[in-house]
N, C-alpha and C positions, 0 to 999 in steps of 0.2 A: 717248385714243381715244374716239370718239363714234359713234353710230348704233344701229340696232336690235340689233345683235349684243351691244354692251356693256349695253344695257338689259335684254336677255334674261338675260344672265349675272347681273346684280344681282338680278333678280326670282327667278332660280333659287336663289340663295344665301339670300335672304330667306325663300322658301317652305320651303327645307330647315330653316332654323332654327325657323320657326314650327311645322313639322310635328313636329319632335323635342320642342319645348316642349309641344305638345298631347299627344303620346304619353306623355311623362313625367307630365303632369297626369292622364291617364287611368289610368296604372298606380297612382299614389298614391291616386287616388279609389277604385280597385278594392280596394286593400289596406286602406283606412280603413273602420271600421264604418259601415254604412249606417243613417242615421236619417231616417225619412220626415218631411218638413216638413208643416205644415198646408196644406190644399188651397188656401186663399186666397193664402198666401205663395208656394207653388210656382207658381201661375198667373201671379202678378205678376212673379216672378223670370224665368220663361220668356219673358214678353213683353219684359222689359227686355233680356235677353241677345240675343233675336232682333233687337231694334231696334239694339243697339250692335255686334253681330258684323259685321265687314267680310267681304266676299267673299274666300274663300281658295282657292287652287288645289286641285284634286282630288288626294287622296293615297290610296295603297293599300300594305299591308304584306304581305310574303311570309313563308313559314314559316321561312326561314333568318335572319330578323331584318332584312332589307334593306327599304327603303321606296322607292316610286316616286311621283313627283309630276308632274302634268300641268299645265303652265303655259298661260296664254292664248296662243293661236296654235297649240296642239296639240303643243308641244315637251315631251318627257318627260325628267325628271331622276331618276337613281337614286342613293340615298345608302346606303352600307354601314353595317351595325350596328357599334358599338364592340366592341373586343376584350374577351373575357371575362377577368376577373381570376383569377389562379391563386393558390390559398391556399398559405401557407407550410407546409413539411413539419413534422410534429410532432417535438418534441425528446424523446429518450428520457430517462427519469428513473431515478435509482438504485432507487426503490421498485418498479420493474418486476420486480426479482429478489426473490423471497421469502426470508425469513430473519429471525432475531432480531437484537437489538442487537449481539451479539458477532460476527455474520457480517460479514466484510470484503468490501465491494463495490468493484470497480474497473471503469473504462471502457476498452474496447479502442480504442487509437489507431493501431495498425498496420492495414494493409489487411484483415487477417484473422488469426485464430489457429486452430490445429488442435486438435481434441479427440480424444484417443486413448481406446481402450476400457480400457486398463490402463497403469500407469506403465512405459513402455519404448518405445523407438523401433521395436521389432519388432512392436508391436501396431498394428492398422490405425487409420486416421483415419475416424471415422464421422460427424463433424459439424464445420462451420466457423462460427465466430462472426465477424460482419462488424464493420467499424469503426463506432464509436459505440454498440455494444451494451454493456450492463452485465452483468457476471458476478460471482458470489459465490464466494469462496475458502473451501472447507470443510476441507481437509486437506492436509498436506504429507508427502511421502515422498521423502527424499533431494532430488534436483533436480526433482522432479515435484510438481505441485499439482493437487488435485482441485477442479474448479470446476463451477458450475451456472449455466446461462443463464436468461434470462427466460422462455424457452419450456419450461423444465424439463429440458433436456438436461444430463446429468452425464457428465463425462469428465476426462481427465488432460492437463495442459498443462505444457510445460517452463518452467523459470525464465527462460530467455532470451526466450521469447515474452511473458512478463509484465513484462519490464523497463521497457517504455515505456508501461504503462498509467497511468491517472490515478485518484486517489482521489476520494471524494465532495466533497472541498474543492477539487478542481481542481489538486492538486499531483501531481507525478510520483511514482509508487510506487517504493519501494526494496525489492529482494529481495537481501539479502546472500548471499555465498557460503555454501553449506550447511555446510561444515566450520567456518568461522569463526562462523556463526550458532549452531551447536551449542556451540562454545567459549564464547560469551557466555552461554549458558543452562546451563553445566555446574554440577553440584552436588557430585559425589563425585570425588575425585582419589586415585589410588594410584600410588606411584612408588618408585624405588630409586636410590641414588647412591653414589658412591665418592669418598673424599677423605682428608684428613690430620687427625688429632686429636692435638694436642700432639706433632707430628712422627711419629706412628705411623699405620699404615694404618687407615682407618675405612670400614666398610660400614654403611649405614643404609637403613631403609625408613620410609615415611611414608604415612599415610592422612588425608586432609583432607576436611572437609565445609563447604560454604558456608552460613553462616547468613543472609547478605544479599548484596547486590551488592559490598559493600566489606569485610565481616567474615567470617572463617572460623575454625574450630577444627581443630587438627591434632595428631595423636598420632604420635610418632616412636620407633623402636626402633633402637639402634645397637650395633655390635660393634667393639671395638678389639683388635687382636691385636699386642701389642708384643713386644719382645725379652725383657724381664724380667717382664712381667705381661700379663694380659688384662683388659679392662674391658668392662662391659655397662652401657648407659645407656638410659633411656626418659624421655620428658617429653611434656607436653601443653601446646600453645601456643595463644594467642589472637592471630590475625594480622589485620592491616589491609592492604587492597589498594586504594588510592584510585583507581587507573586500571585497574580490572579489565576494562574494555571495550576495552582496547588489546591489540594483538598482542604487544607487549613491555610487561610489566606488573610494576613493582617492588612489593615487599611488605616488611613489618616486623612483628615479633611478640615477645612475651615469654611465658615459661612456667615451669612447675615440674615436677619429676620426681624420679628416683632414679638414683644412680650407684653402681656396685659394681666394685671393683678387686680382682683376685685375682693376687698375685705367683706366680712359678714356685715349685713346692715344693722345688726344688733350692737355693734361696737360704737362707742361714742365718737371717736375720730375716724369716721368713714371717709375714705378717699381712695379712689381708683387710680391705678398707675398704668399708663400706656406709653411704652418706651421702645426705642430701637434696641436691637439685640445683635450681639456678635458672639460667635462660638467657635471652639476648636474641639475636635473629636478624634479619638483613637479607638480602634476595636479590631475584631477579627470575625471572619466568616468560616463556617465549617460545613462542607457538603455532607448532608446527612444521608439521604436516599432519594432516588427518583428526582423530583424537582424541588425538594425541600432543603433548607439550610438553617443551621443554628447561627445565632448572631449575639455578640456581647460587645458593649461599647461603654466608654467613659467620656463625658463631655464637661467642658468648662464654659459657662454662659456669663456674659457681661451685659447687663441691662443699663443703658444710658438714660437714667431717670431725668437728668437735666444736664445743662452744659457744665455745671460745677460738680455734679454728683453722679456716681455710677455704683451699681450693686452687682456683686459676683455670686454666682450660684454654681453648684456642682451636682452632676447627675450621673448615675450608673444604671444601665438597663440591660436586660437580656430578653431575647424573644426568638421567634421563628418566622421565616419568610419563604416564599416560593418564587420561582422565576418562570418566565414564559417568553 
């Protein structure tokens, strides 16, 4: 296509490009430090620029950033200003929540979590932490966790709401069931059981203390009431529990103690026995609910009646215990 119309369009585009180039140069010149040149160099440069500068269309800038150019022939061309760049939103950091090295920080990934005034659904919600916010976990009470937000708000959150949070390493945080979590952290166990000792009824009680995750020391007191005699025994065992972090956890142990047998006084050959005792035991614990466990074990007892004679007994018991 030819004619004045196409020539005008070409001139308009050229003028717009030249005007934006001049505007950019003016902005850079305004931002740069101004250094005054010597008078002789300045007059010489002005004369050279005036001689080399071609005639340009008249241009004017508006307050909103648009520019208007007047071409030869009186035609005006308006050029809009470029869109303003939008800065990226700031990314929250774990350090926005105050606390020492032992304070655990997690990031909210759900749309929001609700902070209650106290641990209980009957207490009101006074604050909501939004997605992406970091919170510090300070305390746990049953299924409720006391948390603190970056703004300093402290409240109680349920375990279910914290299940989907992320750690500082970007991994999903795990909050085990409160009952099983207490079971893993147990120290003292107290229980009672019923069974058979050499074919006679046996009732025994035990008290156990965990020295480490896999080792514990346990004291046992047992009573056997037979037809022709009654026996009392006690022993202290060192037990190993290699899978103590499992709900069903086997164990084994060895120990020493004392065995005392008292026959019925109606028997002709009445003679009491008081002997040293050694035992080996194997069994298993099963976490039942809350603080209660089921337990079953099988033991072999050796009573050293004298230096030349020893007697062996076998016993199997089952019972229930609780920990605290």
